[in-house]
N, C-alpha and C positions, 0 to 999 in steps of 0.2 A: 108222631106227626110233627111235634115241635122240633125234634132233632133233625128230621128231614128238611123242614123249613129253614132251620139254622144253616144246614149244609148248603142248601140252594142259595141262601144269601151269601155265604162265603164264596161260592163259585162265581156268583155274579159280581161280587166286589173285586175278586182277583181278576176277573175278565176286564172290568173297568180300569183297574190300575194298569194292567198289561197293555190294554188298548191305548190309554193315555201316554204311557211311556213310549210305545211304538210310534205314535203320531209325533211325539217330540223328537224322536231319533231320526225320523225320515228327513233326509236332506241335510243333516249336519255335516259340515266339513270345515276344515281350516282351523284358525286359531281358537275358536270357542268350542271345538269338538271335545277337548279334554274336560272342560268344565261341565258340558252337557252329560258326558259319560259318567263323571263322578256323581252328579246329581241323580242320574238314572240309577246308579248302583245304590245310592243312599235311599232312594225311594223304594227300590226293590227290597232292601233290608228292612226298612221301617213299615212299609205298607203290606208287603206280601211275604215277609219272612223268608226271602230268597237272597242269600249272600253269594254273589257270583264268584268271589275269590275262593270261598269254601267249596262251592260246587265244582270249581276247576280242579280241586284236589281229589274229588270222588273218582274212583276207577271207572273207566268207560263202561265196563260190563255191569256196573251197579248204578249207572247214572239215571236211567228211566225209573228204576225202583226207588231211588232216593227222591226223585221229584214227586213220584206218586204217593210218598208218605204224607205229602200235603194233600189232604182230602179234597181241596178245592181245585186241584190240578187235573181237570178233565181234558179230553182231547183238544177242545177248542183253545183252552188256556195253554196247553202244551204247544200248540201251533203258534200262538202269539209269543210265547216265551222263546221258542226257537228263532223267530224273526227278530226279537230283541237281541238275542245273542249274536245273530248274524250282523245286525247293524252296529253293534258295539265292536265286533271284530273288524269291520271295515275301517275303524278309526284307531286301532291298536297297533303296537309294534308286532313284528312278524311272529315272534314266539307266542305271545299271548293270543294273537289273532288265530293262530293254528289251533290252540286249545279251545277257543270259542267256536270256531268253525266245526271242529270235530264233534263237540257236544250238540251243536245245532243239527249237524248231520245225523247223529244218533236219534235225536227226537224225530226228525223228518222221516227217517227210515222206519222207525217204530210206527209213526202215523200212516205211512204208506201201506203197512201190513195190517193195520187195525181199523182204518176208516176209509171213507170214500175218496176217490181220486180228486186232486185239487190242482188246477193249473198254476195257482200261486205257489203252492208247495213245490211243484215241478220246477218253476223258475228258480226258487231258492236252492233246490238241489243242484241244478246246473251251475249256478254261481258259486256254490260251495266247492263243488268238484274242481272248477276252474281255479279257484283260489288255493286249494290244497295242492294242486298239481303244479303251481308256479314256484 
């Protein structure tokens, strides 16, 4: 029971961190975008043990499995993390943005097959496809 409570607490804490990061990323553009992204990446490393640069090196076919090694990464947190990757990609150079969009797409495709339909997820999928096809 204690182990289950601990895991639930980890899941909730990760959800809070990802939710806060996502709200901070929404709407950032311009000169301060780089600073916000760096702060976001630092927060992910320190608070959630998620290093985006290291995750970009993970082969695409192992990406979901790698994320799921973090026991707090349930479907809701995967959804939040995919959105974080999407919003970071919007403010990166073309090559890094492509890597971020691809990983966000992998998460969303996984969620499409494993959880209920989401209009929000569908919006992100459409935007990612547009960005990858440009």
